[in-house]
Residue, then its C-alpha position, 0 to 999 in steps of 0.5 A: m118277345n119270343p113268338k113261341l113264348k107269346k103263343e104259350l102265355p095264354l095257356i100258361a095263364i090257364v094252367l096257373i088259374p087253379f094254383i092261384y085259386l088254391a093259394y087264395i083259399w088255402n088259409q080258409l081250408p081246414e087241415k082235413v078236407p074232403m078228398h072223395w065223393n061216392i056216386k051219390g055225392e056223399i063224402d067218403r074220404y078225407g085227407d090232408k089239405i096238402e094233397l090238394i096240390i096234386i089236383p092242378i098238377l095232375l090235371p092242367l099242368l100235366i096235360y100242358i107239359i105232355f102237349l109241349v113234349i110230344p112234338k119234340i119226341d115225334p120221330k117223323n115230325k108228323l104233328q107239324n102237318m096238323g098246323n093250328k089244329y094241334q095248338n087248338i086241341k092243346t088249348l081245348l084239353t088244357l082249358f078243360m082240365s083247368i076248369l075241372a080242377l077249379f070245380i073240384i077244388y071249389s067243391i072241396k072248399n064248400r064240402s059239397f059236390t052238388n051234382p056229380n052229373y056235372i063232370l059226366l056232362s062236361m065229358g060229353v061236351l068234350y066228346t062232341i068237340l073232339g068228334n069234330y076234330f077227328k076228321t081233320i087229324k092227320p096221321n101221327y103217333f100220338i093223337g087220334i085212333r092210333t092202332p097198328w092198322t091206322l098207322e100202317n095205312d093212310t086210307v085206313w087212318q082217314e076213314t077210321h077218323l071220319l067214322a070216329g068223328k061221327i060216333w064221338f059226336i053222337g056219343g057225346l050228345m048222348v052222354v050230355f042227354s043222359s046226364l040231364i035226365l039220369n042220376g047216380q049209378s044209372n048215369l055212370t053206367v050209361f056213360i061207361i057203356i057209351t065210352m066203351v062203344i065209341v072207343l071200341i067201334p073205331i078200333i074194330y073198324s080200322y082192323l076190318k078196313f085194313k084187312k079189306i084193303k089188303k085183301t083187294a090189293p094186287 
C-alpha cells in the first residue's frame, strides 16, 4: 500500500464517520428537521432533512480537503519544515470538526440542543490545544499568525507565535471556565470578547515588533 495513502486512511475514516451516522439514522428522521437553535437552546428554524448533508461536507470533509490542497499550492514548500506538526494539526482539526458534526446531527435527531455551552466549551479546548502548537509553527503562508510583518521577518514570526501561544492557551482556559459557570448570552459575549482579544493582540504585537526591529536596524 502507498505509504501516503496508509497515513491518510485514519483521517479518511474520521471524515466518513458523520456521513455513516447520518446514513444510519436517515430513515428515522422526519422530512422536516430542526436546523437552527437560538442562544437559549430553542429551535427557531426547520428545514428539509436533505440539508443535513451539508453539515459533514462543510465541517470535516472541507477541512480535510483544505489541508490536503494547501501543501500542493505552497509556493516555497515552507510547510515541509513543520514535519509531523502539520499532520498533527490536520488530524486535530479534522477530528474536532467530525465530532462537532456528529454532535449537531445527534442534536437534530433528538430535537434537543441540551446545552449550547458545549460548543463554546469545545472551542475553548481547541484554543488551548492550538496555543500549545503556535510556538512550534515555522514561518509559512497558510497556518499561524500570518500578518505582513510576521511573513516579512522570521524574528517577528517567532516572537509573535510565542506570545500568541500563551495568549491562546490562557484564552482557551478562560472560555472553558466561562462555559462552566455562565449560560446563554452572557457566555456567548464572553466568548466573543476573548476570541477578539486573542486574535487582535498577536496582530498588533507583530506590527509593533516589526517597527521596533526596523527602527533599530543599521
